[in-house]
C-alpha positions as CSV (number, residue, x, y, z in Angstrom):
1,M,-21.2,-6.2,2.0
2,L,-23.4,-9.3,1.4
3,G,-27.0,-9.0,2.2
4,T,-28.7,-10.3,5.3
5,I,-30.6,-12.9,3.4
6,L,-27.4,-14.3,1.8
7,R,-25.7,-14.5,5.2
8,I,-28.7,-16.3,6.7
9,F,-28.5,-18.7,3.8
10,Y,-24.8,-19.3,4.5
11,I,-25.5,-20.0,8.2
12,F,-28.2,-22.5,7.4
13,I,-26.0,-24.3,5.0
14,V,-23.0,-24.5,7.4
15,L,-25.2,-25.6,10.4
16,A,-27.0,-28.3,8.4
17,S,-24.2,-29.4,6.1
18,T,-22.9,-32.9,5.9
19,Y,-21.7,-32.2,2.4
20,S,-18.2,-31.5,1.1
21,Y,-16.8,-28.0,0.8
22,A,-17.8,-27.8,-2.8
23,N,-21.4,-28.3,-2.0
24,T,-21.8,-25.8,0.9
25,I,-22.3,-22.6,-1.2
26,S,-22.4,-21.9,-4.9
27,Q,-19.3,-20.7,-6.7
28,Q,-20.9,-17.3,-7.3
29,E,-21.7,-16.8,-3.7
30,L,-18.1,-17.8,-2.7
31,I,-16.7,-15.4,-5.3
32,E,-18.7,-12.5,-3.8
33,L,-17.6,-13.4,-0.3
34,K,-13.9,-13.7,-1.2
35,A,-14.1,-10.3,-2.9
36,E,-14.6,-8.7,0.4
37,Y,-11.0,-9.7,1.4
38,K,-9.0,-8.6,-1.6
39,R,-5.8,-6.8,-0.7
40,P,-5.7,-3.0,-1.5
41,K,-3.3,-1.9,-4.3
42,D,-2.1,1.3,-2.7
43,I,-1.0,2.5,0.8
44,P,-3.2,5.4,2.1
45,Y,-1.3,8.5,3.0
46,P,-3.1,11.6,4.5
47,K,-3.0,14.9,2.7
48,Y,-1.3,16.6,5.7
49,N,1.5,14.0,5.6
50,P,2.0,12.8,2.0
51,Y,4.6,10.1,1.2
52,S,8.2,10.9,0.4
53,K,11.2,8.6,0.3
54,E,13.1,11.1,2.5
55,K,10.5,11.0,5.3
56,L,10.3,7.2,5.2
57,E,14.1,6.8,5.5
58,L,14.3,9.3,8.3
59,G,11.3,7.7,10.0
60,K,13.0,4.3,9.9
61,L,16.2,5.7,11.5
62,L,14.1,7.3,14.3
63,F,12.1,4.2,14.8
64,F,15.2,2.1,15.5
65,D,17.1,4.8,17.5
66,P,17.2,4.2,21.3
67,R,18.2,7.8,21.8
68,L,14.5,8.7,21.5
69,S,13.9,7.2,25.0
70,A,14.9,8.8,28.3
71,S,17.1,5.8,29.2
72,G,18.8,5.7,25.8
73,T,18.1,1.9,25.8
74,Q,14.6,1.7,24.2
75,S,13.5,2.4,20.7
76,C,10.1,2.0,19.1
77,A,11.5,-1.3,17.8
78,T,12.2,-2.6,21.3
79,C,8.5,-3.3,21.6
80,H,7.6,-3.3,17.9
81,N,10.2,-5.8,16.8
82,P,10.0,-7.0,13.2
83,S,11.2,-10.4,14.2
84,F,8.0,-10.8,16.3
85,Y,5.7,-9.5,13.6
86,W,6.1,-5.9,14.9
87,S,5.1,-6.8,18.4
88,D,7.4,-8.3,21.1
89,G,6.1,-11.9,21.7
90,M,5.3,-11.2,25.4
91,A,2.0,-11.2,27.2
92,T,2.4,-7.5,28.1
93,A,4.9,-4.9,27.2
94,T,8.0,-3.8,29.2
95,G,8.4,0.0,29.7
96,H,10.8,2.5,31.2
97,G,12.9,1.1,33.9
98,H,12.1,-2.5,32.8
99,N,8.6,-2.1,34.4
100,K,6.0,-4.6,33.2
101,L,3.0,-2.8,31.7
102,S,-0.6,-4.0,31.8
103,R,-1.3,-4.3,28.1
104,K,0.2,-6.3,25.3
105,T,2.2,-4.5,22.6
106,P,-0.1,-4.3,19.5
107,S,1.4,-5.3,16.2
108,L,2.1,-2.5,13.7
109,L,1.3,-4.7,10.7
110,N,-0.9,-2.8,8.2
111,I,-1.3,0.1,10.6
112,A,-1.7,2.4,7.6
113,W,-5.3,1.3,7.3
114,N,-6.2,1.8,10.9
115,E,-8.8,4.4,11.8
116,V,-8.2,4.4,15.6
117,F,-5.1,3.7,17.6
118,M,-4.1,2.2,20.9
119,W,-6.0,-0.6,22.6
120,D,-8.6,1.9,23.9
121,G,-8.8,4.0,20.7
122,R,-7.6,7.1,22.4
123,D,-6.0,8.6,19.3
124,L,-7.4,9.1,15.8
125,T,-4.2,9.7,13.7
126,L,-1.1,7.7,13.4
127,E,1.0,10.9,13.6
128,S,-0.3,12.0,17.0
129,Q,-0.2,8.5,18.3
130,V,3.6,8.4,17.7
131,S,4.1,10.8,20.6
132,L,2.0,8.9,23.1
133,P,4.5,6.1,23.9
134,L,7.4,8.6,23.6
135,R,6.0,10.9,26.3
136,A,4.4,8.3,28.5
137,T,6.4,8.1,31.8
138,D,5.9,4.3,32.0
139,E,6.9,3.7,28.4
140,M,9.8,5.7,26.8
141,N,9.6,8.6,29.3
142,T,10.9,11.0,26.7
143,N,11.3,14.8,27.3
144,I,10.4,16.1,23.9
145,K,12.2,19.4,24.3
146,G,15.3,17.6,25.4
147,L,15.0,15.2,22.5
148,L,14.9,18.1,20.0
149,V,18.1,19.5,21.5
150,K,19.7,16.0,21.2
151,L,18.7,15.6,17.6
152,N,19.9,19.1,16.7
153,N,23.3,18.2,18.0
154,I,23.6,15.3,15.5
155,E,24.8,16.7,12.2
156,E,23.5,13.8,10.1
157,Y,20.0,14.1,11.6
158,K,20.0,17.9,10.9
159,L,20.7,17.1,7.2
160,L,18.2,14.3,7.0
161,F,15.4,16.4,8.6
162,K,16.2,19.2,6.2
163,K,15.8,16.9,3.2
164,A,12.6,15.4,4.5
165,F,11.0,18.7,5.5
166,P,12.7,21.3,3.1
167,T,10.0,24.0,3.6
168,E,10.0,24.0,7.4
169,E,11.7,26.9,9.1
170,Q,12.6,24.5,12.0
171,P,12.9,21.0,10.4
172,I,13.5,19.2,13.7
173,S,10.3,19.4,15.7
174,Q,7.8,17.2,17.4
175,K,5.5,17.4,14.4
176,S,8.3,16.4,12.0
177,I,9.3,13.5,14.2
178,E,5.7,12.3,14.3
179,K,5.3,12.6,10.5
180,A,8.5,10.8,9.7
181,I,7.9,7.9,12.0
182,A,4.3,7.6,10.9
183,T,5.5,7.6,7.2
184,F,7.8,4.7,8.0
185,E,5.1,2.8,10.0
186,R,2.8,3.0,7.0
187,S,5.3,0.9,5.1
188,I,4.9,-2.0,7.5
189,I,2.7,-4.2,5.5
190,S,2.2,-8.0,5.7
191,E,3.2,-9.8,2.5
192,K,0.8,-12.0,0.5
193,S,-0.2,-15.2,2.3
194,P,-1.7,-18.5,1.0
195,F,-5.1,-17.0,1.7
196,D,-4.4,-14.2,-0.7
197,D,-3.3,-16.7,-3.4
198,W,-6.5,-18.5,-2.9
199,I,-8.5,-15.3,-3.1
200,E,-6.7,-14.6,-6.4
201,G,-7.8,-18.0,-7.9
202,N,-5.2,-20.6,-6.8
203,E,-7.5,-23.4,-5.4
204,D,-4.5,-25.4,-4.3
205,A,-3.1,-22.6,-2.1
206,I,-5.0,-23.7,1.0
207,S,-6.6,-26.9,2.3
208,K,-10.2,-28.0,2.2
209,S,-10.3,-27.6,5.9
210,A,-9.1,-24.0,5.7
211,K,-11.7,-23.3,3.0
212,Q,-14.4,-24.6,5.3
213,G,-12.9,-22.5,8.1
214,F,-13.2,-19.4,6.0
215,I,-17.0,-20.1,5.5
216,L,-17.4,-20.7,9.2
217,F,-15.5,-17.5,9.9
218,N,-18.1,-15.6,7.9
219,T,-21.2,-17.5,9.1
220,K,-21.7,-19.6,12.2
221,A,-18.6,-18.5,14.1
222,G,-19.5,-14.8,13.5
223,C,-15.8,-13.8,13.4
224,A,-16.3,-11.5,10.4
225,A,-18.7,-9.3,12.3
226,C,-15.6,-7.6,13.8
227,H,-12.7,-9.1,11.9
228,S,-13.7,-7.8,8.5
229,E,-12.2,-7.0,5.1
230,W,-8.6,-7.6,4.0
231,N,-6.9,-6.6,7.3
232,F,-9.6,-8.5,9.3
233,T,-10.6,-5.7,11.6
234,D,-13.5,-3.3,11.9
235,D,-11.3,-0.7,13.7
236,S,-13.9,-0.5,16.4
237,L,-14.0,-1.3,20.1
238,H,-15.9,-4.2,21.8
239,D,-16.2,-5.8,25.1
240,I,-15.6,-9.5,24.3
241,G,-16.3,-10.8,27.8
242,L,-12.6,-11.3,28.8
243,P,-11.9,-11.5,32.6
244,S,-9.9,-8.3,33.4
245,Q,-9.7,-5.5,35.8
246,D,-8.8,-3.2,33.0
247,I,-11.9,-1.4,31.8
248,G,-10.3,-0.2,28.5
249,R,-12.3,2.4,26.6
250,G,-14.5,2.7,29.7
251,K,-11.8,4.9,31.3
252,I,-12.2,7.4,28.5
253,D,-15.8,7.1,27.4
254,K,-17.8,6.9,30.6
255,S,-21.2,7.7,29.0
256,R,-21.7,4.5,27.2
257,I,-22.1,1.2,29.0
258,N,-21.0,-0.8,26.0
259,M,-17.5,0.9,26.2
260,L,-16.8,-0.6,29.6
261,H,-14.2,-3.3,29.1
262,A,-14.1,-2.4,25.4
263,F,-10.8,-2.8,23.4
264,K,-9.9,-2.3,19.8
265,T,-10.3,-5.2,17.4
266,P,-6.9,-6.3,16.2
267,G,-6.2,-7.3,12.6
268,L,-5.5,-11.0,12.1
269,R,-2.7,-11.0,9.5
270,N,0.0,-13.4,10.7
271,I,-2.1,-14.1,13.7
272,A,-0.8,-17.7,14.1
273,K,2.6,-16.2,14.8
274,R,1.5,-13.5,17.3
275,S,0.7,-15.3,20.5
276,P,-0.2,-14.7,23.3
277,Y,-3.5,-13.0,22.5
278,M,-5.9,-10.4,23.7
279,H,-5.2,-6.9,25.1
280,N,-3.5,-8.5,28.2
281,G,-1.9,-11.5,26.6
282,S,-4.1,-13.8,28.7
283,L,-4.9,-16.4,26.0
284,K,-1.9,-18.5,25.0
285,S,-3.1,-20.2,21.8
286,L,-5.6,-19.9,18.9
287,N,-7.5,-22.8,20.4
288,D,-7.8,-20.8,23.7
289,V,-9.2,-17.8,21.7
290,I,-11.7,-19.9,19.8
291,N,-12.9,-21.6,23.0
292,H,-13.3,-18.2,24.6
293,Y,-15.6,-17.0,21.8
294,D,-17.4,-20.3,21.7
295,S,-18.6,-20.2,25.3
296,G,-15.9,-18.9,27.6
297,F,-16.8,-15.3,27.8
298,I,-18.3,-13.4,30.7
299,K,-21.8,-12.2,30.3
300,R,-22.2,-8.6,31.5
301,K,-24.1,-5.5,30.5
302,S,-21.3,-4.1,28.4
303,L,-20.8,-7.3,26.4
304,S,-20.8,-6.7,22.7
305,S,-24.0,-7.6,20.8
306,E,-21.8,-9.6,18.4
307,I,-20.8,-12.1,21.2
308,S,-23.0,-15.1,21.8
309,T,-22.6,-18.9,22.4
310,L,-21.5,-20.6,19.2
311,N,-21.8,-24.3,19.9
312,L,-18.9,-25.1,17.6
313,T,-17.9,-28.7,17.1
314,Q,-14.3,-29.7,17.5
315,S,-14.1,-30.2,13.8
316,E,-15.3,-26.7,13.2
317,K,-12.8,-25.3,15.6
318,D,-10.1,-27.1,13.8
319,N,-11.4,-25.7,10.5
320,L,-11.2,-22.2,11.9
321,I,-7.6,-22.6,13.1
322,D,-6.6,-24.1,9.7
323,F,-8.1,-21.0,8.0
324,L,-6.4,-18.6,10.4
325,K,-3.0,-20.2,9.7
326,T,-3.4,-19.3,6.0
327,L,-3.1,-15.6,6.9
328,T,0.6,-16.1,7.7
329,S,2.9,-14.6,5.1
330,Q,6.6,-15.1,4.5
331,D,7.6,-11.5,5.2
332,R,11.0,-10.2,4.0
333,P,13.6,-9.6,6.7
334,V,14.0,-5.9,7.7
335,A,17.5,-4.4,7.1
336,L,18.4,-2.6,10.3
337,P,19.7,1.0,9.6
338,I,23.0,2.4,10.6
339,L,22.2,5.1,13.0
340,P,23.6,8.7,12.8
341,K,26.3,9.5,15.3
């Protein structure tokens, strides 16, 4: 990370600057800042669930199979739809029995790099997280024992589980379902965006306004305090001062005041295409989000120390939005699988 002195220098330059983008910071300083956002070369897989092609292909089938739900009408992809950047485009999710839930469906983009899961960070592994929406009565309402019986009665699934888990005495199990779906979900990665092309040296990949927005993002606007590194998240939980009756992490961690109203920091890849925003879908546009952080937040004891009045100009807000739009990639369409019968 850049040193405190260098960040203070950046802030001073941005606040005082009437110069062009080229004069705000030196080329070397910009190179160092851009290096923090370079895309990783490899997907991280845990030792207890290493990658295999067989597990990925099985996981994809399970992900898109509505038979995993109690109603037989909902699959993981019902809420995590690839056409909506692996969310559903709605303010809040729809669960079992078409009931509206209180929280927005988080995108699965780049979930392989996540360290905590769910809006309130209640789970620490992608594998164990898989079962939470399956078993939740207000989401997929699945009876796991009944699901195992159902899958064992499908010959093609029996064969596929055996191939994916050849050393398991009982290949079809809750653990194997979790591992297979998690393996597929780790393959859900946003493609390169214009921002990445710029990071790699193509100065024409993004506009002058977007370049200034990137500097603002890392300095005066303070966005990078939480939205850091290539996936633009610190994988932590913060109260950002959003009006809501939902106390988030506060339901789980009652010992720390700063966890009251705290929710996980989402990554920002393809963020311009993922409205509405926040854990409850209450902000409709990127402009609404920036205005919230600028001065629209509620001041309370649990408010994150990273949140403060920014006093952004309209031009600076426009710069930030132009930068955020450069994080949108042209992702390849997902070929839907033919499900076992």
